[in-house]
C-alpha positions as CSV (number, residue, x, y, z in Angstrom):
1,M,-18.5,-17.6,-4.1
2,R,-16.0,-16.8,-6.7
3,E,-12.5,-15.9,-5.6
4,I,-9.8,-13.6,-6.7
5,R,-6.2,-13.9,-5.6
6,Y,-3.9,-11.0,-5.9
7,T,-0.2,-10.4,-5.2
8,L,1.4,-7.1,-4.2
9,L,5.0,-6.5,-5.3
10,A,6.1,-3.5,-3.3
11,D,9.2,-1.3,-2.9
12,G,9.9,-2.5,0.6
13,S,8.5,-4.6,3.5
14,S,6.9,-1.6,5.2
15,D,4.6,-1.3,2.1
16,R,2.8,-4.4,3.2
17,A,0.5,-1.8,4.8
18,L,-1.0,-1.4,1.4
19,L,-2.7,-4.8,1.6
20,P,-5.7,-3.8,3.6
21,I,-6.2,-0.8,1.2
22,L,-6.1,-3.0,-1.9
23,T,-8.3,-5.6,-0.4
24,W,-10.9,-2.9,0.5
25,L,-10.8,-1.7,-3.1
26,L,-11.4,-5.1,-4.5
27,Q,-14.2,-5.9,-2.0
28,T,-15.8,-2.6,-2.9
29,H,-15.8,-3.2,-6.6
30,L,-16.1,-7.0,-6.6
31,P,-18.4,-7.6,-3.6
32,T,-19.4,-11.1,-4.8
33,Y,-15.8,-12.3,-4.7
34,A,-13.7,-13.7,-1.9
35,T,-10.3,-12.0,-1.8
36,Q,-7.0,-13.6,-1.1
37,A,-4.1,-11.2,-0.6
38,Q,-0.4,-12.1,-0.7
39,W,2.7,-9.9,-0.4
40,A,5.6,-10.9,-2.5
41,D,8.3,-11.3,0.1
42,L,11.6,-11.4,-1.9
43,R,13.9,-10.5,1.1
44,R,15.6,-13.8,1.5
45,L,16.2,-14.5,-2.2
46,N,19.6,-14.1,-3.8
47,Q,20.3,-10.9,-5.6
48,A,20.1,-12.5,-9.1
49,M,16.4,-13.1,-8.6
50,K,15.5,-9.6,-7.7
51,K,18.2,-7.3,-9.0
52,T,16.1,-5.5,-11.7
53,P,12.4,-4.5,-11.7
54,A,11.7,-6.9,-14.5
55,R,13.3,-9.8,-12.6
56,R,11.4,-8.9,-9.5
57,I,8.1,-9.1,-11.4
58,Q,9.0,-12.5,-12.9
59,T,10.1,-13.8,-9.5
60,S,7.0,-12.6,-7.8
61,L,4.7,-14.2,-10.3
62,D,6.7,-17.4,-10.1
63,L,6.6,-17.6,-6.3
64,Y,3.2,-16.0,-5.7
65,P,0.9,-16.9,-8.6
66,C,-2.2,-14.8,-8.8
67,D,-5.2,-13.5,-10.8
68,L,-4.1,-9.9,-10.5
69,L,-0.7,-8.3,-9.8
70,F,-0.4,-4.9,-8.0
71,I,3.0,-3.3,-8.5
72,H,3.8,-0.5,-6.0
73,R,6.3,2.3,-6.4
74,D,6.4,5.4,-4.2
75,A,6.3,8.5,-6.4
76,E,8.6,10.3,-4.0
77,K,10.0,13.2,-6.1
78,E,8.9,11.9,-9.5
79,S,5.5,12.2,-11.2
80,R,3.0,9.4,-11.2
81,Q,3.3,9.1,-15.0
82,K,7.1,8.6,-14.7
83,R,6.6,5.7,-12.3
84,V,3.9,4.2,-14.5
85,E,6.3,4.3,-17.4
86,E,9.1,2.7,-15.4
87,I,6.7,-0.2,-14.4
88,Y,5.5,-0.8,-18.0
89,Q,9.1,-0.7,-19.3
90,A,9.9,-3.5,-16.8
91,L,6.8,-5.4,-17.8
92,E,7.7,-5.2,-21.4
93,Q,11.0,-7.0,-20.7
94,V,9.0,-10.0,-19.2
95,K,5.9,-9.7,-21.3
96,D,6.0,-13.3,-22.4
97,F,5.9,-14.4,-18.8
98,V,3.2,-12.1,-17.5
99,S,-0.2,-13.5,-18.2
100,V,-2.3,-11.7,-15.5
101,P,-3.5,-8.1,-15.5
102,V,-1.4,-5.5,-13.7
103,T,-2.4,-2.4,-11.7
104,C,0.1,0.3,-10.6
105,V,0.0,1.5,-7.0
106,I,1.7,4.8,-6.7
107,P,1.1,6.9,-3.6
108,V,2.4,10.5,-3.8
109,R,5.6,10.5,-1.7
110,M,5.1,7.2,0.1
111,T,2.6,4.7,1.4
112,E,2.4,6.2,4.9
113,A,0.6,9.2,3.4
114,W,-2.5,7.1,3.0
115,L,-2.6,6.2,6.7
116,L,-2.4,9.6,8.1
117,F,-6.1,10.5,7.9
118,H,-7.5,8.2,10.6
119,E,-6.8,9.5,14.1
120,V,-8.7,6.7,15.9
121,A,-6.7,4.0,14.1
122,I,-3.5,5.8,15.0
123,R,-4.4,5.9,18.6
124,R,-5.5,2.2,18.7
125,A,-2.3,1.1,16.8
126,A,-0.3,3.0,19.5
127,S,-2.1,0.8,22.1
128,N,-3.6,3.9,23.8
129,P,-7.1,4.3,22.3
130,N,-8.3,6.5,25.1
131,G,-5.3,8.8,25.1
132,R,-5.9,12.6,25.4
133,T,-2.7,13.9,23.9
134,L,-3.7,16.3,21.1
135,L,-2.6,14.8,17.7
136,E,-2.2,17.2,14.9
137,V,-3.5,14.9,12.2
138,P,-3.1,16.7,8.8
139,V,-6.1,17.7,6.8
140,L,-6.9,14.9,4.3
141,K,-6.6,17.1,1.2
142,S,-3.1,18.1,2.2
143,L,-1.7,14.6,2.5
144,E,-0.1,14.6,-0.9
145,E,1.8,17.8,0.0
146,I,3.6,16.4,3.1
147,P,7.3,16.1,2.4
148,D,7.9,13.1,4.7
149,P,4.7,11.2,5.6
150,K,6.6,8.4,7.2
151,Q,8.3,10.5,9.8
152,L,5.1,12.4,10.5
153,L,3.2,9.1,11.0
154,Y,5.9,7.8,13.3
155,G,5.8,11.0,15.3
156,L,2.0,10.8,15.7
157,L,2.3,7.2,16.9
158,R,4.9,8.1,19.5
159,Q,2.7,11.0,20.7
160,A,-0.4,8.9,20.8
161,S,1.3,6.2,22.9
162,E,2.0,8.7,25.7
163,L,4.9,6.5,26.7
164,S,7.9,7.8,28.7
165,S,11.1,8.4,26.9
166,R,12.6,5.3,28.3
167,R,9.7,3.1,27.1
168,L,9.6,4.8,23.7
169,K,13.0,3.2,23.1
170,K,11.3,-0.1,22.7
171,F,8.4,1.3,20.7
172,R,8.5,-0.1,17.1
173,E,6.7,2.4,14.9
174,S,7.1,0.3,11.7
175,E,5.1,-2.6,13.2
176,R,2.4,-0.1,14.4
177,V,2.0,1.2,10.9
178,H,0.8,-2.1,9.6
179,R,-1.7,-2.2,12.5
180,I,-3.1,1.2,11.5
181,A,-3.9,-0.2,8.0
182,E,-5.6,-3.3,9.5
183,L,-7.7,-1.1,11.8
184,I,-9.2,1.1,9.1
185,D,-12.3,-0.5,7.6
186,D,-13.2,2.3,5.2
187,F,-10.7,4.0,2.9
188,S,-13.2,5.9,0.9
189,P,-12.0,9.3,2.3
190,L,-8.8,8.7,0.3
191,R,-10.9,9.4,-2.8
192,Q,-10.1,13.1,-2.2
193,L,-6.5,12.3,-3.3
194,N,-5.4,12.2,-6.9
195,A,-3.1,9.3,-6.5
196,F,-5.7,7.1,-4.8
197,T,-8.3,8.1,-7.4
198,A,-5.9,7.1,-10.2
199,L,-5.4,3.7,-8.5
200,E,-9.1,3.1,-8.2
201,Q,-9.8,4.1,-11.8
202,E,-7.0,1.8,-13.1
203,L,-8.4,-1.1,-11.0
204,K,-11.9,-0.5,-12.3
205,T,-10.6,-0.6,-15.9
206,V,-8.9,-3.9,-15.2
207,I,-12.1,-5.3,-13.8
208,E,-14.1,-4.3,-16.8
209,E,-11.4,-5.6,-19.3
210,Q,-11.3,-8.9,-17.5
211,R,-15.1,-9.1,-17.3
212,W,-15.0,-10.0,-13.6
213,L,-18.3,-8.4,-12.9
């Protein structure tokens, strides 16, 4: 079996939750390939190696060589196009160093918005899969309109846990978010979202240009 190795360069450590989503996309469009995922962990490096977006790209490729580089930026209050331009401006500065194709990953607002649609995974990640507390999981089409998806997801995890106030003090929502992503085996419902559709289309274009099929 052929193999494709990809690296995710993300805004922050919590965005490692994108890895299962990206792996699912690659396995969907390249079913005959084995997929190796790696997150570019730059946290312990000195500031000189990661102080600019261009430097972060170069360092990521140096430490985590790959066949495909995903660069993540949360859109937050900016448009997707604005974030894409920022990424390609950074790439231009290190163009002589970048020899692999790049795909932009730009959720509207933030990564957590793409994990809000799966109630079963949220309950399982909260270690209470049979809980009966009503969870007001948002309608999928509305996910890109939620002002703060991270706080909403954290709140749902706390509710789903049904833990007492005392035990909730030791409840680490950020760790549970990664678990949600790992528990979802089908991200196709996200195709209702413009940001996810843009990501998938860009990836399909890269696959065609690289003739990986």
